[in-house]
N, C-alpha and C positions, 0 to 999 in steps of 0.2 A: 165099496167106495171107489170112485173113478180116479185113476192115477193122474197126477198133474203132468202136464206136457212140458218136456224140457226143450227150451229154445236152442236150436242148433246154430252154428256159425252162419250157415246159409240163410237161416231165417232172419238173423240180424242184418245180413247184407241186403236182403230184399227190403226190410223195414227201413234201413238207411237210404236205399235208393228211392223209395217212395217219398220219404221225408225231403230229400234233396229236390226231387221233381216238384213237390208241393211248394217249396221255397222259391224255386225258379218261376213257377206259375204265378205266385203272389207278387214277386218282384216285377214280372211283366205287367200284371194288372195295375200296379202302382205307376209304372212308366206310362202306360196308356192313359191313366187318369190325368197325368200331367201334360199330355199332348195339347198343344195350342193354348196352354195356360201360361202366358208370358209373365203374368204377375205372380205366378206360383200359387200353391195351395198350402194350407196349414195341415198338420198331421191329423187333426180332427176331421177336416174336410176330406182328406184322402181316405181315412178310415171309413167314413160314411159312404163314399163312392164305391169302394171296393168290397165293402162288407166284412172288414176285419177289425179286430180289437186295436185300439190306439197303440197299445204297448207293442203289438206285433208289427204294426206299421213303423213304429219308431225304430225297432231293431233292424228291419229291412232297409229303411231309409238311411240309417247310419252306415250300413254296409255299402249301399249304393253311393253314398257321399265319398267313401274312401276311394272308390274307383272313378270319382267325378262323373258318374252317370247322372247324378242329381247334384245341385248346388243350392246354397242359400239364396233366396230371392229377396228377402227383407230381413232386417235385424230381429224381427219378432217371431222367427221360426218358420216362415213360409219357405217352401222349396220349389224349384223348377228343374226342368231337364238341363243337364250339364253339358260341357263341351265334348266329352267323350261320346255321348249318345248322338250329338249333332254331327260329329265327324263320321261315325259309323253310318248314320242315315245318309249323309251326303255321298259317302263312298258307294253305298248300295244303289242310290238313285242314279249316280253316274254310270255304274255298271249296267243297270237296267236300260238306261237310255242308249248305251253302246250296243247292248244286246238287241234292242228293238229297232235300232236305226236301219239295218238292212231290209227289214220288213216294210218300214215306212217308205224307203227308197224304191222298193219293188212296186208297191201300190202306186206311188207317184209316177213311176216310169210307165206302168201299164195304162194308167188313166190320163197321164199328162196333167194332173191336177195337184194342188197343194194337199199335203197330208199332215195332220197335227197330232201330237201326243200330249195328253193332259193328265193331270192327277186331280183327285177329288179332295177338297178341303171344306169340310162341313157342308154348307149348302151352295157351294160354287165350285167351279173348275179353275185350275191354274194350268196354263200352257207351259210345257217344259221342253218341248222339242218340236221341230217343224222341218219338213222337206218342201221347198217351194216348187210348184208346178211349172211346166214349160210353156203353157198357154200365155199369150201376150196379155189377155184379159183374165186375171186370176184374183183370188181372194187371199189376203195375207193378214194374220193377226200376230202381234208381237209375243215372243216368248216371255212369260211372266204375266201376261194379261189374264184377267179373270172374267168368267162368264157364269151366269146363273144356270141351274140344273133344269128347270122346268120348261125352258123354251129353246134348248139346244139339243142337237142329235146325240152328242157324246154325253150330255147330262141326262137325257132321258134313257139312254142305254144303261147308265149306271143305276138310275132309279128303278129300272125294271128288274134289277137284281135283288131289290129289297121287297119286303112284304108291304101290302097296302098301308098297314098301320105305321110302319117305319117311314114310309114316304110322307104321310101326313105329319108325323112328328118332326120330320126334317124340313119340309118346305111349306107346311101349312095347307090351308084349304082355298085360299084366294091369292091370285098372282097378278103382279103389275103387268099391264100390256106393254110389250115392246113394239109391236106392230098390230095392225088389224087382225092378223092371223094367229096371234099369241093365244095359247090356252090359258084361261084365267080362273078356271074352277077345277077343284079336285076331282069331281066325278068324271069329267071329260078326260083329265090327265090319266086317272086310274084305268079308264077304259082303253086308252091308247097303250098304256104300259102292258096291259094284258096281251095285246096284239104283238108288242115288241118281244115279250117273253117267248112267244111261239115262233116268231120269225128270226130272232137272234140279232136283229139289226134295227136301229132307230133312225127316224128321219125328222129333219127340221125343214118345214116347207114355208120359208119366209116368216118364221115365228120370232126370230131374234133380230133379223135385219132384212128389210125389204130388198128384193132383188137377189138375195143369197139363200140357197138351200144347202142342206148337208145330210150326210149319212154318218152313223157312228156305231161303234161296238165297244163294249166294256169288258175288262178282264182284271186279274190281280197280278201284281208284280211278285217277285220271290218272297217278299216279306208279308204278303197278304194285303198290301195297300191297293186301293181301287184306282185303276188307270183307264183311259179310253183313247181310242184311235178314231179320228174323224176326217172326213173329206168335205170341205166346203166348196161349193160350185155355184157360179152365176146361174140364175134360174133358166136362162135360155138353153144352157147345155145340160141342165139337170133333168129336165122333164123326160127326155127320151133315153136317158142313161141311168136312171135311178136304180133299176133292178141290177144292172151290171156293176154299178158302184157298190151296192150292198153285197153282192156276191164276192167281189174282190176283198172287201173288208172282212167278211166272215172267214174267208180262206186265210187271210193274213193273221187273223186272231188265232185260228186253229193251229197254224204253223208256228206262231210265236209261242203259244202255250206248250207245244211239243218241244220246241227248242229249250224252253225254261225247264221242263221236266227232264230233258236229257242232260242239261247242265247241272241240275241238282243231283242227278243219279250218278 
């Protein structure tokens, strides 16, 4: 008869560690499920989205509420992200913008063009920082302004990071034309994304606004959120400088990713 195995203290320690990591992973999944849900979700809705038992979700949500990571959204039990998570997110975004700023300034100085930093929110981009170029004739978009993904250089750079299936799920198969140059069908967009994946840089050739072209690259901030750097340029300056603009952006992306890795280590 096989002898029963006696659990040693080190075994219990490993088991506890695994359990704690699992709880953290589940809590993170719940917080992600609540992202952009301003009206909140019920415990049942959260359980369905994250694939956990309602009782498990209830226990984790109660712990998150204690730390104000989530708060009640309605009197009938719906919850949403709380002020603590909002403050943490704002702090991380501010830190990332500060970290990225010198790289935006470098590209702007090298090209004498405006350089934009944007973040991805579902199926559109939100501009979060900008360095204005020195050319008298330049393109400027307001920080906080939103743009679609399918017809912008920074948007297409982000989409190129996704699988074709994920792209269709996010932006659909037919797109509203912004200009005569706008890609309006999924098969054409997916073909271009294949090229972007190889080149590492995306281009907007008067697809969003007539007279304006752009180049863009995408990456992730320290929290794993998708962000993009882009350079919008009047078409008369873009045509002869497209390759150089793309090279400067790819180099800036590489250097910024190296700086984030160094800061994290």
